Structure formats: structure tokens, C-alpha cells
C-alpha positions in Angstrom: 4.8 -46.9 -6.2 1.7 -44.9 -5.2 3.7 -42.1 -3.7 6.4 -41.4 -6.4 7.5 -37.8 -6.2 5.4 -37.2 -3.1 6.7 -35.9 0.3 5.5 -36.9 3.7 6.2 -35.9 7.3 5.6 -38.6 9.9 5.8 -37.4 13.5 7.0 -39.8 16.2 8.7 -42.0 13.6 12.0 -42.7 15.3 10.5 -46.1 16.4 7.3 -48.1 16.9 4.3 -47.7 14.7 5.5 -44.3 13.3 8.7 -45.9 12.1 6.7 -48.6 10.3 4.6 -45.9 8.6 7.7 -44.0 7.5 9.3 -47.1 6.0 6.1 -48.2 4.3 5.8 -44.7 2.6 9.4 -44.8 1.5 9.0 -48.2 0.0 6.2 -46.8 -2.2 8.3 -43.9 -3.4 7.7 -41.1 -1.0 10.4 -38.9 0.5 9.9 -39.1 4.2 10.8 -36.7 7.0 11.4 -38.5 10.3 10.1 -35.8 12.7 10.9 -36.8 16.3 12.5 -35.6 19.5 14.9 -38.7 19.6 17.7 -37.6 17.4 19.9 -40.7 17.7 17.2 -43.1 16.7 15.5 -40.7 14.2 18.8 -40.1 12.3 19.4 -43.9 12.2 15.9 -44.6 10.7 16.4 -41.9 8.1 19.9 -43.1 7.2 18.7 -46.7 6.9 15.9 -45.6 4.5 18.5 -43.7 2.4 20.8 -46.7 2.4 18.0 -48.8 1.0 17.6 -46.5 -1.9 14.8 -44.2 -0.5 14.7 -40.5 0.3 14.6 -39.5 3.9 15.6 -36.8 6.3 15.6 -36.5 10.1 14.3 -33.2 11.6 14.2 -32.8 15.4 10.6 -31.9 16.1 8.6 -31.1 19.2 5.0 -31.3 18.1 3.8 -29.2 21.1 5.9 -26.2 19.9 4.5 -23.9 17.2 8.1 -22.8 16.3 9.4 -26.4 16.1 6.5 -27.5 14.0 6.9 -24.6 11.6 10.6 -25.3 11.3 9.9 -29.0 10.4 7.5 -28.0 7.7 10.0 -25.4 6.3 12.9 -27.9 6.4 10.8 -30.4 4.5 10.0 -28.1 1.6 13.6 -26.8 1.6 14.9 -30.4 1.2 12.3 -31.9 -1.1 10.5 -29.0 -2.8 7.0 -29.8 -1.7 4.8 -31.3 1.1 1.9 -33.6 0.3 1.2 -35.7 3.5 1.3 -35.5 7.2 1.0 -38.4 9.7 0.3 -37.1 13.2 1.6 -40.1 15.1 3.7 -38.5 17.9 2.4 -39.1 21.4 3.4 -39.2 25.0 2.6 -42.9 25.6 5.8 -44.8 26.7 6.0 -44.5 30.5 3.0 -42.2 30.7 1.5 -41.7 34.1 -1.7 -43.6 34.8 -3.0 -41.2 37.5 -6.8 -40.7 37.6 -8.1 -37.4 36.2 -9.2 -36.2 39.6 -5.7 -36.5 41.0 -3.2 -36.1 38.1 -0.8 -33.2 38.5 -2.2 -30.4 36.2 1.1 -29.4 34.8 1.7 -33.0 33.7 -1.9 -33.2 32.3 -1.4 -30.0 30.3 1.9 -31.2 28.9 0.3 -34.5 28.0 -2.5 -32.9 26.2 -0.2 -30.5 24.4 1.5 -33.5 22.8 -1.2 -36.1 22.5 -4.0 -33.9 21.2 -2.9 -30.3 20.5 0.2 -31.5 18.7 -1.9 -32.7 15.8 -3.5 -29.3 15.4 -0.1 -27.5 15.7 1.4 -29.7 13.1 -1.6 -29.4 10.8 -1.4 -25.6 11.0 2.3 -25.7 10.3 2.0 -27.8 7.1 -1.1 -26.0 5.8 0.7 -23.1 3.9 2.9 -25.7 2.1 0.3 -28.4 1.5 -2.5 -26.2 0.2 -0.4 -25.4 -2.9 -1.3 -28.7 -4.5 -3.6 -30.4 -1.9 -2.8 -33.3 0.2 -3.8 -35.7 3.0 -3.4 -36.0 6.7 -3.8 -39.0 9.0 -4.1 -38.6 12.8 -3.1 -41.6 15.0 -5.9 -42.0 17.5 -6.8 -45.1 19.4 -9.6 -47.5 20.4 -8.9 -46.2 23.9 -10.9 -43.2 23.0 -14.0 -45.2 23.7 -12.8 -47.0 26.8 -12.6 -44.3 29.5 -8.9 -45.0 30.5 -8.2 -41.6 32.0 -6.4 -38.8 30.3 -5.1 -41.0 27.4 -8.7 -41.7 26.4 -9.6 -38.1 26.8 -6.8 -37.1 24.5 -7.7 -39.6 21.8 -11.4 -38.8 22.0 -10.5 -35.2 21.5 -8.2 -36.2 18.6 -11.2 -37.9 17.0 -13.2 -34.7 17.3 -10.3 -32.7 15.9 -10.2 -35.0 12.9 -13.9 -34.5 12.2 -13.8 -30.7 12.6 -10.7 -30.3 10.5 -12.2 -32.4 7.7 -14.9 -29.7 7.3 -12.3 -26.9 7.3 -9.7 -28.5 5.1 -11.9 -30.2 2.5 -12.5 -26.9 0.5 -8.8 -26.4 0.5 -8.2 -29.8 -1.3 -6.9 -31.5 1.9 -8.3 -34.7 3.3 -7.9 -35.7 7.0 -8.7 -39.1 8.5 -7.7 -41.1 11.6 -6.4 -44.6 12.4 -7.4 -46.1 15.7 -5.1 -49.0 16.5 -6.0 -51.6 19.1 -3.3 -53.0 21.4 -0.1 -53.1 19.3 3.1 -55.0 20.2 5.5 -52.2 20.9 7.9 -51.6 23.8 5.7 -48.7 24.9 2.6 -50.9 25.3 4.5 -53.5 27.4 5.8 -50.6 29.5 2.2 -49.6 30.3 0.5 -52.9 30.8 1.4 -56.2 32.4 1.2 -59.5 30.6 -1.9 -60.4 32.7 -3.6 -57.2 31.7 -2.9 -57.7 28.0 -4.1 -61.3 28.2 -7.4 -60.1 29.7 -7.8 -57.6 26.8 -7.0 -60.2 24.1 -9.5 -62.6 25.6 -12.3 -60.2 24.6 -11.1 -59.7 21.0 -12.3 -61.7 17.9 -8.8 -61.8 16.5 -7.1 -62.5 19.8 -3.6 -61.4 19.4 -1.6 -58.2 19.7 -1.3 -56.2 16.5 2.1 -55.6 14.9 3.1 -52.2 13.5 3.0 -53.8 10.0 -0.7 -54.6 10.5 -1.4 -50.8 10.4 0.7 -49.8 7.4 -1.9 -50.8 4.8 -4.4 -48.4 6.4 -2.2 -45.4 6.4 -1.1 -46.0 2.9 -4.7 -46.3 1.7 -5.9 -43.2 3.6 -3.1 -41.1 2.2 -3.4 -42.4 -1.3 -5.6 -41.3 -4.2 -7.5 -44.5 -3.7 -9.1 -42.7 -0.7 -9.7 -39.5 -2.6 -13.4 -39.3 -1.5 -12.7 -40.3 2.1 -12.4 -37.6 4.8 -13.4 -37.2 8.4 -13.3 -41.0 9.0 -11.6 -42.9 11.8 -10.6 -46.4 10.8 -10.2 -49.0 13.5 -7.4 -51.4 13.0 -7.8 -53.4 16.1 -8.6 -57.1 15.7 -12.3 -56.3 16.4 -11.6 -54.8 19.9 -14.2 -52.1 19.5 -17.2 -52.5 17.2 -19.8 -49.8 16.4 -23.4 -50.9 15.9 
């Protein structure tokens, strides 16, 4: 129970990888706020965690909105008395447009970036007044796609890597660590909606561990990076990707 008496917000946790993160934190003792725009699914996840003996609350949250982010942070401390962790997992991924950068509608591009990159900064700024009281840790959900030049999704995730590094310098003196997790191709409905079976097979053929990841393959990384076991780790992006992208 590494997270007894701790409180976490996980954005985009009404399903997929975010839900797996939230449930893993709850199993290890944390109170978890399900921060998502999907009220039906988010309320169901929170209720299921509570039914299993955990502590959880759903808060409708648009990470691209300063007001919504601030309200989520305030609701968290009102409900649980403190705020220790933030997982910036929310993203516009399911059904995203795959238009090239030179042709994508700019209004859509700006909305996409407001969620997939700026949302992490907006949420970080919202939790900061609450988290700095006792210190804490943040994890940004980035992607191996940051290094693969797949249009605006890669641009957003590459920018999120840079945001992680820059914030690590700013937040460290405040007693707050920030790191990233870069998943490889992970078996979620959103992934299958964006890639054909043939495309996924071609990707898997290049990987040392040639299978799709499962959300549960990622939970160990988020628990480690948030925990005191990683108390001297900040400004790091950890690939959890079956060896898809290797740095030399």
C-alpha cells in the first residue's frame, strides 16, 4: 500500500490506459479522482472503485479549460483534504483526424494541441497551489510516436516531452517531481479505431517484443514514478513499448 492516505487525479481515466492507472493507484491505497469529460463512464469507474473498498470520485473535467482544471483540483481537496499526485493522461486520440500538417484545419489543430499538449500544463498549473503544500509527483502520458513523425500527434507528444523536461527544472525546487511515460502501441479501442490490423501487424513485426501492450503493462511504471521509490527521478521519460523505440 505505497499510496495510503495519498490523493491522485488521473485525467482521461474513464476508460483505456487512464482507467488502468486509476484502478492501480486505488488498489495501493490512494484516493483517486476520475477526471474526464465522459460522465457516464467516469461515474461508473469511480463507483466500481468505491464498491471494491477504495476511495474515488468522478469530476467532469475539460483539461483544455483553465476554469475546469482549477475546479477539478479544488473538488479534489474539498473531498479528500489534500492532493499529492497528478497523471496527465487525457488526450484527443480516439477518432483523431490523420490529416497532414500542411492541410489540417487550423481550428482543429489548435483544439487538438489544447488537449494533447497544453492540457498537461493547464492541469499542472491548477494542482500546483494544492500540491506544493506537501510536495508531490506528476506523470505525463506521452508516446513513442513523439519520435516517429506521425503528423500532429507526434508534434503534440514531442512537445509534451519538452514540457516534462522544462517543468522538472521549475518544479523540483518546490518539492514536486515530474516524469513521463511513453507507451508503445497499446491494445485499446482507440488504437484500433486509428490503425488497421495490417498496419498494426507491420508495426509489431519491427518490435523485439512483438505484441500489443495491455494497459496493465503500463501500471507498474506509473506506480513507480509516482512513488517514493522514484524520489530522485525527475525529468525522465520512460518508454514502456516492447522495445519499439530504442535510444543509443
